[in-house]
C-alpha positions in Angstrom: -12.1 -13.9 10.6 -11.3 -12.3 7.3 -7.6 -12.6 6.3 -5.1 -12.2 3.4 -4.1 -15.5 2.0 -1.8 -14.3 -0.8 0.0 -11.1 -2.0 0.8 -11.2 -5.7 2.6 -9.0 -8.2 3.5 -9.1 -11.9 6.2 -7.1 -13.7 4.0 -6.6 -16.8 0.3 -6.0 -17.4 -1.6 -8.8 -19.0 0.2 -11.5 -17.0 -0.9 -13.7 -14.2 0.7 -12.6 -10.9 3.2 -14.4 -8.6 2.5 -14.9 -4.9 5.3 -13.2 -3.1 3.8 -13.5 0.3 4.2 -9.9 1.5 4.5 -6.4 0.1 4.1 -2.7 0.7 0.9 -0.8 -0.3 2.0 2.7 -1.3 -0.4 5.6 -0.6 -2.2 6.7 -3.8 -0.2 4.2 -5.9 -0.8 0.5 -5.1 1.3 -2.5 -4.4 5.0 -1.7 -4.7 6.6 -3.5 -7.7 3.3 -4.3 -9.4 2.7 -3.3 -13.1 -0.9 -2.2 -12.3 0.0 0.3 -9.6 -0.4 4.0 -10.4 -2.4 7.1 -9.8 -5.8 5.7 -10.8 -8.9 4.2 -9.2 -7.9 0.5 -9.7 -4.6 0.5 -7.8 -5.0 -2.8 -6.1 -7.2 -5.8 -7.0 -8.7 -8.3 -4.6 -10.3 -11.7 -5.2 -11.6 -14.2 -2.7 -10.2 -17.7 -2.3 -13.9 -18.8 -2.4 -14.1 -17.4 -6.0 -11.0 -19.3 -7.0 -12.5 -22.4 -5.6 -15.5 -22.1 -8.0 -13.0 -22.3 -10.9 -11.2 -25.2 -9.4 -14.6 -27.0 -9.3 -14.8 -26.5 -13.1 -11.7 -28.6 -13.4 -9.0 -25.8 -13.6 -5.8 -26.0 -11.7 -5.6 -22.4 -10.5 -4.5 -20.6 -7.5 -3.6 -17.1 -6.1 -2.5 -14.7 -8.7 -3.8 -16.7 -11.7 -6.6 -14.2 -12.1 -4.2 -11.3 -11.9 -5.4 -10.2 -8.5 -3.0 -8.6 -6.1 -4.5 -9.8 -2.8 -6.3 -13.0 -2.3 -8.7 -13.1 0.7 -10.6 -15.6 2.8 -13.7 -15.0 4.9 -15.1 -11.8 3.5 -17.8 -11.3 0.8 -15.9 -8.8 -1.3 -18.8 -8.2 -3.8 -21.1 -7.2 -1.0 -18.9 -4.3 0.0 -20.4 -1.0 -1.3 -18.1 1.4 -3.2 -16.6 3.7 -0.7 -16.1 1.0 2.0 -12.8 1.4 3.8 -10.8 -1.7 4.7 -7.8 -2.2 6.9 -5.5 -4.6 5.1 -2.5 -5.4 7.4 -0.9 -2.1 8.1 -2.7 -0.2 5.2 -6.0 1.5 4.7 -7.8 1.2 1.4 -11.1 2.2 -0.1 -13.3 0.2 -2.5 -13.6 2.0 -5.8 -15.0 -0.7 -8.2 -16.7 -4.0 -8.1 -16.0 -6.3 -11.0 -14.7 -5.0 -14.4 -15.5 -5.3 -18.0 -13.4 -8.0 -19.7 -12.4 -6.5 -23.1 -10.1 -9.4 -24.1 -11.1 -12.9 -23.0 -8.2 -14.3 -20.9 -6.7 -17.8 -21.2 -8.9 -19.0 -18.3 -12.1 -17.9 -20.1 -11.0 -19.7 -23.3 -10.3 -22.9 -21.4 -13.6 -23.2 -19.5 -15.9 -20.5 -20.9 -15.9 -18.5 -17.7 -13.8 -16.3 -15.4 -14.6 -15.0 -12.0 -12.5 -11.9 -11.9 -14.9 -9.7 -14.0 -17.8 -10.5 -11.6 -16.2 -11.2 -8.2 -13.0 -9.2 -8.1 -12.9 -5.8 -6.5 -10.6 -2.8 -6.8 -9.3 -0.4 -4.2 -7.2 2.7 -3.9 -4.6 3.1 -1.1 -5.6 5.8 1.4 -2.7 5.1 3.8 0.2 2.9 2.9 1.7 0.1 4.9 2.9 -3.5 4.9 0.6 -6.5 3.9 1.4 -10.1 4.2 -0.2 -13.6 4.3 -2.1 -14.1 7.5 -2.9 -10.3 8.1 -6.4 -9.6 9.2 -8.9 -7.7 7.0 -11.2 -5.3 8.8 -14.1 -3.3 7.5 -13.8 0.2 9.0 -17.1 1.8 10.0 -17.3 5.5 9.5 -18.4 7.3 12.7 
C-alpha cells in the first residue's frame, strides 16, 4: 500500500523543509504555509523514501524534507507515473505535472557526495481539489473512466 510518510514545509525557498506531520493542500496553490506554493505547475513536490534511502547508502545522514520535498512517500514508483496522472493524497486530489527538474545551482547534498536524487526522482503536482494530508494517509492512483 502506498502512503505518505512525511509532510514538509519551509518558510523560504532554497532551504530544506521541516517535517510537520500534516497540512492542508490548497486548490491551485499548494501546501499551506510552504514557500514554494503558488499558481504554477510545481505547487507540491513528492519524493519517495526509497530515493532517500539511496542517498543514505552513500553515507549521508538525510531524511524527509532534506531534499526540499513537500511530501515523502512509500510504496509507489513516482517516476513511473506519466504526466497527467491523478493521485488521491489523503483528502486531496492532485495531478502530476513534471517528473524531475533541472538543477541550476548544485545543492549542499550534491557538493557533499556528488549526487542528488531530487532532480531525477522527485515529481511535481498541482492541486486539483484541496484537502488535508498527514503521515499515514493512503496514496491512490485515480484511473480516468
